[in-house]
VEXBAKE-633071 format. One record per residue (C-alpha): residue number from 0; residue in one letter; z, x, y. Coordinates in steps of 0.5 Angstrom, whole numbers, plus 500, padded with zeros to 3 digits. Each point is the difference from the previous one (the first is absolute). Layout:
N
num;residuo;Z;X;Y
NUM;A;Z;X;Y
...
This chain:
235
num;residuo;Z;X;Y
0;M;514;491;465
1;K;504;506;500
2;H;499;505;501
3;L;462;517;570
4;S;498;502;510
5;V;494;501;504
6;I;502;501;508
7;F;495;497;504
8;L;498;499;508
9;T;497;493;502
10;V;497;498;506
11;S;506;495;501
12;A;505;506;500
13;L;497;502;507
14;L;500;493;503
15;P;507;501;503
16;A;497;506;505
17;F;495;495;503
18;G;505;494;501
19;Q;500;496;494
20;T;506;497;497
21;P;503;505;494
22;V;499;498;493
23;P;507;499;498
24;A;503;504;494
25;P;500;497;493
26;A;507;498;498
27;N;504;504;496
28;P;499;499;493
29;E;504;495;496
30;T;506;503;496
31;V;500;498;493
32;E;506;500;495
33;I;498;500;493
34;T;505;500;493
35;F;497;504;494
36;S;501;503;494
37;A;496;505;496
38;L;498;502;493
39;A;496;506;497
40;W;494;499;496
41;S;502;506;496
42;D;505;505;501
43;A;506;499;504
44;I;499;503;507
45;N;505;504;504
46;G;501;503;507
47;V;496;494;503
48;F;502;497;507
49;F;498;496;506
50;K;502;500;507
51;N;504;494;503
52;P;501;504;505
53;K;504;504;496
54;A;498;503;493
55;K;502;495;494
56;P;499;502;493
57;V;497;496;495
58;A;502;500;493
59;I;493;498;496
60;Y;501;499;492
61;S;495;498;495
62;H;504;496;496
63;I;503;495;505
64;R;499;498;507
65;S;504;504;505
66;S;505;498;505
67;L;498;495;506
68;Y;498;504;506
69;T;499;498;507
70;Y;495;503;505
71;R;499;498;507
72;G;494;503;504
73;K;494;498;504
74;A;495;496;497
75;D;494;504;502
76;Q;503;506;497
77;P;500;501;492
78;L;507;501;496
79;T;499;507;498
80;F;504;503;494
81;Y;501;508;501
82;R;503;506;496
83;S;502;506;503
84;K;497;507;498
85;K;500;507;503
86;A;494;502;504
87;A;496;507;500
88;D;505;502;505
89;D;506;498;496
90;T;502;494;505
91;V;501;493;497
92;I;495;495;501
93;D;500;492;498
94;E;494;499;496
95;P;497;493;500
96;V;499;498;492
97;A;499;493;501
98;M;499;494;505
99;I;498;493;501
100;A;499;495;506
101;P;506;496;501
102;Q;495;494;501
103;D;499;501;492
104;L;507;499;499
105;K;504;494;499
106;N;508;499;500
107;H;502;502;493
108;S;493;504;498
109;L;500;504;494
110;L;497;507;502
111;L;497;503;494
112;F;499;508;500
113;I;494;502;496
114;P;498;508;500
115;S;494;501;504
116;A;494;503;495
117;E;499;505;506
118;D;507;503;500
119;P;505;497;496
120;S;506;502;505
121;H;497;494;505
122;Y;500;493;498
123;N;495;494;501
124;I;505;494;501
125;K;498;493;497
126;V;504;494;503
127;L;503;494;496
128;D;503;494;502
129;D;507;501;497
130;R;504;494;503
131;V;504;496;495
132;E;496;494;502
133;S;494;503;498
134;L;502;503;493
135;P;507;495;499
136;A;504;501;494
137;G;497;499;493
138;G;493;502;503
139;Y;495;505;498
140;K;496;503;505
141;F;494;503;497
142;V;496;506;504
143;N;493;502;497
144;Y;499;507;501
145;T;494;500;494
146;D;493;500;502
147;R;499;493;497
148;M;501;493;500
149;L;506;498;496
150;G;502;494;497
151;I;507;499;499
152;T;504;495;496
153;I;508;500;500
154;G;503;494;497
155;E;496;494;501
156;Q;497;503;507
157;K;493;503;501
158;Q;498;504;505
159;L;493;504;502
160;L;502;506;504
161;A;494;504;504
162;S;501;508;500
163;G;504;502;506
164;G;503;493;500
165;D;507;497;498
166;A;503;493;498
167;V;507;497;499
168;L;501;496;494
169;I;507;497;498
170;P;500;498;493
171;K;504;494;497
172;P;501;502;493
173;S;500;495;495
174;G;501;498;493
175;E;507;502;496
176;D;500;507;502
177;Q;501;500;508
178;S;501;507;501
179;A;494;503;497
180;M;492;498;502
181;G;494;503;498
182;I;495;504;505
183;Q;493;502;499
184;M;495;503;505
185;F;492;500;499
186;I;494;503;503
187;D;493;498;500
188;D;496;504;495
189;N;493;498;500
190;G;502;493;501
191;T;505;500;495
192;A;508;500;501
193;K;502;507;498
194;R;508;500;499
195;V;503;506;503
196;Y;507;498;499
197;A;505;496;496
198;N;507;500;500
199;R;506;495;500
200;W;505;501;506
201;V;507;498;501
202;Y;501;495;505
203;Q;505;501;506
204;P;501;494;505
205;K;504;505;504
206;V;495;505;501
207;R;494;501;503
208;S;495;505;498
209;L;494;504;503
210;I;495;502;495
211;F;494;505;501
212;I;494;500;496
213;I;496;507;499
214;N;495;502;496
215;D;501;504;493
216;P;494;505;500
217;E;502;502;493
218;S;501;493;496
219;K;495;496;505
220;R;506;495;501
221;V;505;500;505
222;I;507;503;502
223;L;505;496;504
224;K;505;503;504
225;G;506;495;502
226;I;506;500;505
227;D;505;494;499
228;E;505;498;505
229;T;506;495;499
230;V;500;495;506
231;T;507;498;503
232;P;500;493;502
233;T;501;499;507
234;P;507;497;502
């Protein structure tokens, strides 16, 4: 397709003064290393960076994945994205605009930056597994951001997809025209399958596609947002 710390004092903390064996201090948190890319849900995002430990700018686009970035930090501290701004006293401060816990990430995660409803200059992050092993060439990852269960048919494959869920389908075009395949999407409308999308897509065996499905309040159908990427074979 084209297009939180609460500080507290316990009885055990007083035990050393009475000849008890001190409780060993906890080991330093593990250091993690995560590789990720980013994608803006709506408009491109500028001026955002993370600290690694120096500031590392991140270019976040809405139509393609960003470059790959590597973050190294403590496992108990969130990966935080900042934007510099002037404070009331004209000093420049680094304001956090988005964060995600490292344990929620895998290598080659795709971080989807969605503007916060309360403040569009801040973002909620959705994490998608974006490894080539998870979404290979010729595959389509459908992400259902509608409020309904969807039925998807692409080529000869069929899939039910719950609201908020995602699934990868790897169709195999058949028939005379190996380059095109039909795709349809349905919702349950009072026990009847109601078609909300129908089209024919060009099949590209070297391209993997990420397809976001969202509600279209006006037409009562769905809108698709697709991100394509050509997969380079591993030597």
